[in-house]
C-alpha positions in Angstrom: 19.9 -35.6 -18.3 21.3 -32.3 -17.1 20.3 -30.6 -20.3 16.7 -32.0 -20.1 16.4 -30.8 -16.5 17.5 -27.4 -17.5 15.0 -27.3 -20.3 12.2 -28.1 -17.9 13.2 -25.5 -15.5 13.3 -22.8 -18.1 9.8 -24.0 -19.3 8.5 -23.7 -15.8 10.0 -20.2 -15.4 8.5 -19.1 -18.7 5.0 -20.5 -17.7 5.3 -18.8 -14.4 6.2 -15.4 -16.0 3.3 -15.8 -18.5 0.8 -16.2 -15.6 2.1 -13.1 -13.8 2.0 -11.1 -17.0 -1.6 -12.2 -17.6 -2.5 -11.2 -14.1 -0.8 -7.7 -14.5 -2.3 -7.1 -17.9 -5.8 -8.0 -16.9 -5.6 -5.7 -13.9 -4.3 -2.9 -16.1 -7.1 -3.2 -18.6 -9.7 -3.5 -15.8 -8.4 -0.5 -13.7 -6.6 2.0 -16.0 -7.1 4.7 -13.5 -5.8 2.9 -10.4 -3.8 5.2 -8.2 -3.5 6.4 -4.6 -6.8 7.9 -3.6 -5.6 9.6 -0.4 -6.0 13.4 -1.0 -2.8 15.4 -0.3 -0.9 18.3 -1.8 2.6 17.4 -0.5 4.6 14.4 0.7 4.1 15.4 4.3 0.4 15.4 3.8 0.5 12.0 2.1 2.5 10.7 5.1 -0.2 12.0 7.5 -3.1 10.7 5.4 -1.4 7.3 5.2 -1.0 7.1 9.0 -4.7 8.0 9.4 -5.7 5.3 6.9 -4.7 2.5 9.3 -7.9 0.6 10.2 -9.9 3.3 8.2 -11.1 3.7 4.7 -9.6 6.1 2.3 -13.0 7.7 1.8 -13.2 8.4 5.5 -9.8 9.8 5.7 -10.4 12.1 2.8 -13.4 13.5 4.7 -11.3 14.8 7.6 -8.0 15.8 6.1 -9.2 19.0 4.3 -9.9 20.6 7.7 -6.7 19.1 9.3 -4.5 20.4 6.6 -6.2 23.8 6.5 -5.5 24.1 10.2 -1.9 22.6 10.0 -0.8 22.6 6.4 2.9 22.2 6.9 5.1 19.8 9.0 6.3 22.7 11.3 2.7 23.6 12.0 1.8 20.2 13.1 5.0 20.0 15.2 4.0 23.0 17.2 0.3 22.1 17.4 -1.4 21.2 20.7 -2.0 17.4 20.8 -5.8 17.8 21.7 -6.3 19.9 18.6 -5.0 17.2 16.4 -6.9 14.5 18.3 -10.1 16.5 17.7 -9.6 16.8 13.9 -8.7 13.1 13.4 -11.2 11.5 15.9 -13.4 10.2 13.0 -10.7 8.0 11.7 -10.6 5.8 14.8 -7.7 5.2 17.2 -7.3 8.9 17.2 -5.2 9.1 20.4 -2.4 7.1 18.9 -2.7 8.5 15.4 -2.5 12.1 16.7 0.4 11.3 18.9 2.3 9.6 16.1 1.6 12.3 13.7 2.8 15.1 16.1 5.9 13.0 17.1 6.8 12.3 13.4 6.4 16.1 12.6 8.8 16.9 15.4 11.4 14.4 14.3 11.2 15.5 10.7 11.8 19.1 11.8 14.6 18.2 14.3 16.3 15.4 12.5 15.5 15.7 8.9 15.6 19.5 8.4 11.8 19.7 7.9 11.7 17.4 4.9 10.1 13.9 4.8 13.0 11.4 4.3 13.2 9.5 1.1 14.9 6.3 2.3 13.1 3.4 3.8 15.4 3.1 6.8 14.8 6.8 7.8 11.1 6.6 7.2 10.9 3.6 9.6 12.4 5.7 12.4 9.3 7.9 12.4 6.7 7.0 15.0 3.8 5.1 13.6 5.5 4.3 10.4 5.9 0.7 9.2 6.8 -0.8 5.8 3.2 -0.4 4.5 3.2 3.3 5.2 6.8 3.8 4.1 6.1 2.0 0.8 3.1 4.2 0.1 5.1 7.4 0.7 8.1 6.3 -1.3 6.2 5.1 -4.2 3.5 7.8 -4.4 5.6 10.7 -3.0 9.0 10.1 -4.3 8.4 7.6 -7.3 10.7 5.1 -5.5 9.8 1.4 -5.6 11.5 0.0 -2.5 8.8 -2.5 -1.9 5.1 -3.4 -2.3 2.3 -2.0 -0.3 0.6 -5.0 1.3 -2.9 -4.2 2.7 -5.9 -6.3 3.3 -6.8 -6.4 -0.4 -3.3 -7.3 -1.6 -3.1 -10.1 1.0 -6.3 -11.6 -0.1 -5.8 -11.4 -3.9 -2.3 -12.6 -3.7 -3.3 -15.7 -1.8 -6.3 -16.4 -4.0 -4.3 -16.2 -7.2 -1.5 -18.4 -5.8 1.1 -15.7 -5.8 1.9 -16.6 -2.2 1.3 -19.4 0.2 0.9 -16.9 3.1 -2.3 -15.4 4.2 -1.3 -13.1 7.0 2.4 -12.7 7.2 2.7 -9.4 5.2 6.5 -9.5 5.1 6.5 -12.9 3.4 3.7 -11.8 1.1 5.7 -8.7 0.1 8.8 -10.9 -0.4 6.9 -13.3 -2.7 5.4 -10.5 -4.8 8.8 -8.8 -5.1 10.3 -12.0 -6.4 7.6 -12.6 -8.9 7.1 -9.0 -10.3 9.8 -6.7 -11.8 10.6 -3.7 -9.5 9.3 -1.1 -12.0 5.7 -2.3 -11.4 5.7 -2.7 -7.7 3.9 0.5 -7.0 1.4 0.0 -9.8 0.7 -3.6 -8.8 -0.4 -2.6 -5.3 -2.9 0.0 -6.7 -4.2 -2.4 -9.2 -4.8 -5.1 -6.5 -6.4 -2.6 -4.2 -8.8 -1.5 -6.8 -9.6 -5.2 -7.7 -10.2 -5.9 -4.0 -12.6 -2.9 -3.7 -14.5 -3.6 -7.0 -14.7 -7.4 -7.5 -12.5 -9.6 -5.2 -14.3 -8.9 -1.9 -13.5 -10.7 1.3 -17.0 -12.1 1.4 -19.1 -12.7 -1.6 -16.6 -11.8 -4.3 -18.0 -11.3 -7.7 -16.1 -14.2 -9.3 -18.3 -14.5 -12.4 -17.3 -11.0 -13.4 -13.6 -11.6 -12.9 -11.3 -12.5 -15.8 -8.9 -14.2 -13.4 -11.3 -16.7 -11.9 -9.9 -19.7 -13.7 -6.6 -18.9 -11.9 -8.2 -18.2 -8.5 -8.1 -20.9 -5.6 -11.2 -19.3 -4.1 -13.2 -19.8 -7.3 -11.9 -23.3 -7.7 -13.2 -24.5 -4.3 
C-alpha cells in the first residue's frame, strides 16, 4: 500500500510540473521580448521609477522620468534636492507628495547608510522609505540579476488565480509564496515579466481575450 501511495504522489507531482511547464513555455513563446519596461540607466534610477510606478502605468512613469533624471541624475543629487522640485516633476504619476518624500528619504538613506550605493539585499532594500517586497523584487531582479522573490502586481495576481496557481486573490505574500513553490528560482524574474505582458495583452481584468489565449482550457475564468 505504501508503494502504491508513493507512486500516486509521484504521478501527481509530475502532472503538476508538466502543467507549470506548459504555462511557462506558452508565455515564453507568446512574449519573447517580455522585460522591465521602466526606462532607467542605473539601479538608482530603476528604484525611483519603480517607486513612481505604484498606482501608475509604466507608460506614464516613462513620460516624466527623463526630465526628473536630467535634473537629478544621481542619488546624491536627489538627496540634496528641494522636496517641492521633486514633487513638481513627479506630479503626473499620482500620490506625488508621498512618492517625492519617499524618493528623497531613500536617497538620503542610501547616501548616509549605504555609501551612495543601492543595496543588493532584500532586508536592506526594505529599510528604504516607500520600498516593499514588490519594489525590492523589481530592483533585485532587473538591477542585480538576483531572484529573491517574484514581483506580484495586479496582472500577476489575476493570472495566478485564474490559472489555478494559487487559491489567493488579494494576499500578495501568499501568492508570491505559492508561485515560488511551483516554479524554479531561476525563472522567477522572467515569470513576472511574462505574466505582466500576458495581463496587458490578453488576460485583462474585464473582458479578457480568452479565445486568443492558448491557456484558456486551464483557466478558471474561461471555464465559468
